C-alpha positions as CSV (number, residue, x, y, z in Angstrom):
1,M,-20.3,10.5,-34.5
2,K,-18.4,13.6,-32.9
3,L,-16.0,12.7,-30.2
4,S,-17.5,15.1,-27.8
5,M,-21.0,13.7,-28.7
6,L,-19.5,10.3,-27.7
7,L,-18.0,11.3,-24.4
8,W,-21.1,13.2,-23.4
9,L,-23.0,10.1,-24.0
10,T,-20.9,8.3,-21.5
11,T,-22.1,10.2,-18.8
12,L,-25.3,9.2,-19.2
13,M,-24.8,5.1,-19.5
14,P,-24.5,2.8,-16.6
15,Q,-21.1,2.2,-15.5
16,P,-20.3,-1.1,-17.4
17,V,-21.2,0.2,-20.7
18,A,-19.6,3.8,-20.2
19,S,-16.4,2.0,-19.2
20,Q,-16.4,0.1,-22.2
21,A,-17.5,3.0,-24.3
22,C,-14.6,5.1,-23.0
23,L,-12.0,2.3,-23.4
24,A,-12.6,1.6,-27.1
25,T,-12.9,5.2,-27.5
26,T,-9.3,5.9,-26.7
27,V,-8.3,2.6,-28.2
28,Y,-9.9,3.7,-31.6
29,L,-8.1,7.4,-31.5
30,E,-4.6,6.0,-29.9
31,A,-4.3,2.9,-32.0
32,R,-7.0,2.0,-34.5
33,S,-4.1,1.7,-37.3
34,Q,-2.3,-0.5,-35.1
35,P,-2.0,-4.3,-34.8
36,T,-4.7,-5.7,-32.6
37,I,-1.6,-6.9,-29.6
38,G,-1.1,-2.8,-30.1
39,Q,-4.7,-1.6,-29.2
40,M,-4.8,-4.1,-26.6
41,A,-1.7,-3.0,-25.1
42,V,-3.2,0.3,-25.1
43,A,-6.4,-0.8,-23.3
44,E,-4.2,-2.5,-20.9
45,V,-2.2,0.9,-19.9
46,A,-5.5,2.6,-19.2
47,M,-6.8,-0.2,-17.0
48,R,-3.6,-0.5,-15.1
49,R,-4.1,3.4,-14.5
50,R,-7.5,2.9,-13.5
51,E,-6.3,0.1,-11.0
52,R,-3.9,2.3,-9.6
53,G,-6.2,5.1,-8.9
54,Q,-3.5,7.9,-9.7
55,W,-5.5,9.2,-12.6
56,G,-8.9,8.5,-11.4
57,D,-11.3,5.7,-10.0
58,T,-13.1,4.6,-13.3
59,V,-12.0,4.1,-16.6
60,C,-13.7,7.1,-18.1
61,Q,-11.8,9.4,-15.6
62,V,-8.6,8.1,-16.3
63,V,-9.0,8.4,-20.1
64,T,-10.5,11.9,-19.7
65,A,-7.5,13.3,-17.1
66,P,-6.2,16.3,-18.9
67,H,-3.5,15.6,-21.4
68,Q,-3.2,11.8,-20.9
69,F,-4.8,9.9,-23.6
70,A,-6.2,11.2,-26.9
71,T,-9.7,12.1,-25.9
72,T,-8.7,15.3,-24.2
73,T,-6.0,16.2,-26.9
74,T,-8.0,15.4,-30.0
75,P,-10.5,18.3,-31.0
76,G,-14.3,17.4,-29.8
77,S,-15.3,17.9,-33.7
78,F,-13.5,15.0,-34.4
79,E,-15.6,12.3,-36.7
80,I,-15.4,8.9,-35.4
81,D,-16.4,7.2,-38.7
82,N,-14.5,4.2,-39.2
83,V,-17.4,1.9,-38.1
84,D,-15.2,-1.4,-38.3
85,A,-12.4,0.2,-36.5
86,F,-14.7,1.4,-34.0
87,H,-16.2,-2.3,-33.6
88,K,-13.0,-3.8,-33.2
89,A,-12.2,-1.1,-30.7
90,W,-15.1,-2.1,-28.6
91,E,-14.5,-5.8,-28.9
92,I,-11.1,-5.1,-27.3
93,A,-12.1,-3.1,-24.9
94,G,-14.9,-5.5,-23.6
95,R,-12.3,-8.3,-23.7
96,T,-9.6,-5.9,-21.6
97,I,-12.3,-5.0,-19.1
98,H,-13.4,-8.8,-18.6
99,D,-9.5,-9.6,-18.4
100,W,-9.3,-7.0,-15.6
101,Q,-11.6,-8.4,-13.5
102,L,-9.6,-11.5,-12.9
103,P,-7.1,-11.6,-10.2
104,V,-3.9,-10.2,-11.2
105,N,-1.9,-13.4,-11.7
106,K,-4.8,-14.8,-13.8
107,R,-4.6,-11.7,-16.3
108,R,-3.1,-11.4,-20.0
109,M,-0.2,-9.0,-19.6
110,L,1.0,-7.7,-22.8
111,V,3.1,-4.8,-21.4
112,P,3.7,-5.7,-17.8
113,R,3.6,-2.8,-15.5
114,A,3.4,-0.3,-18.4
115,D,1.7,2.8,-17.2
116,H,2.2,5.3,-20.5
117,F,3.1,5.0,-24.0
118,A,4.2,7.3,-26.8
119,T,4.9,7.3,-30.4
120,A,7.9,5.2,-30.9
121,A,9.3,8.1,-33.3
122,V,9.6,10.4,-30.0
123,A,11.4,9.9,-26.5
124,P,9.6,12.0,-23.8
125,A,11.6,13.3,-21.2
126,W,9.8,11.2,-18.9
127,S,10.9,7.9,-20.7
128,H,14.5,8.0,-20.4
129,N,15.8,5.3,-18.4
130,K,12.6,3.3,-18.2
131,P,11.7,-0.3,-18.9
132,A,10.4,-0.1,-22.5
133,I,8.4,-2.4,-24.9
134,T,7.8,-1.6,-28.5
135,I,4.6,-2.8,-30.4
136,G,3.9,-1.5,-34.0
137,D,4.0,2.4,-33.7
138,H,3.9,3.0,-30.0
139,T,6.6,2.3,-27.4
140,F,5.2,1.0,-23.8
141,Y,7.0,2.5,-20.3
142,A,6.8,1.7,-16.9
143,V,7.4,5.0,-15.7
144,N,5.4,4.9,-12.0
């Protein structure tokens, strides 16, 4: 399925399903080749941003905010064709959303306070002197 079609479908889905689809798509695009813990950390960053409301009030708004996640930097014609990887991303998204419905002190935090991440091979200007945790090919930063 093309990325543009999947994102369009999320606008027709009821909120709980749309949130999981948007988060799963983000995990798939950003971290499908990463270990499970790295995929979970990507999902955690998106949920933290949603909770803070700075990038949107819903998961879909957060992950489609301009130039924030791969959902907006990947061409809409991109084919999401690895069914196994998307299924894993879907499960991680569901577990993460469920976890974020718990009180803060009951959540499992992999990258506490992290609200940004980048490929470990680069050092964006905003990352300097910020607390960081590297998991797989991504470094996670507490910027805000």
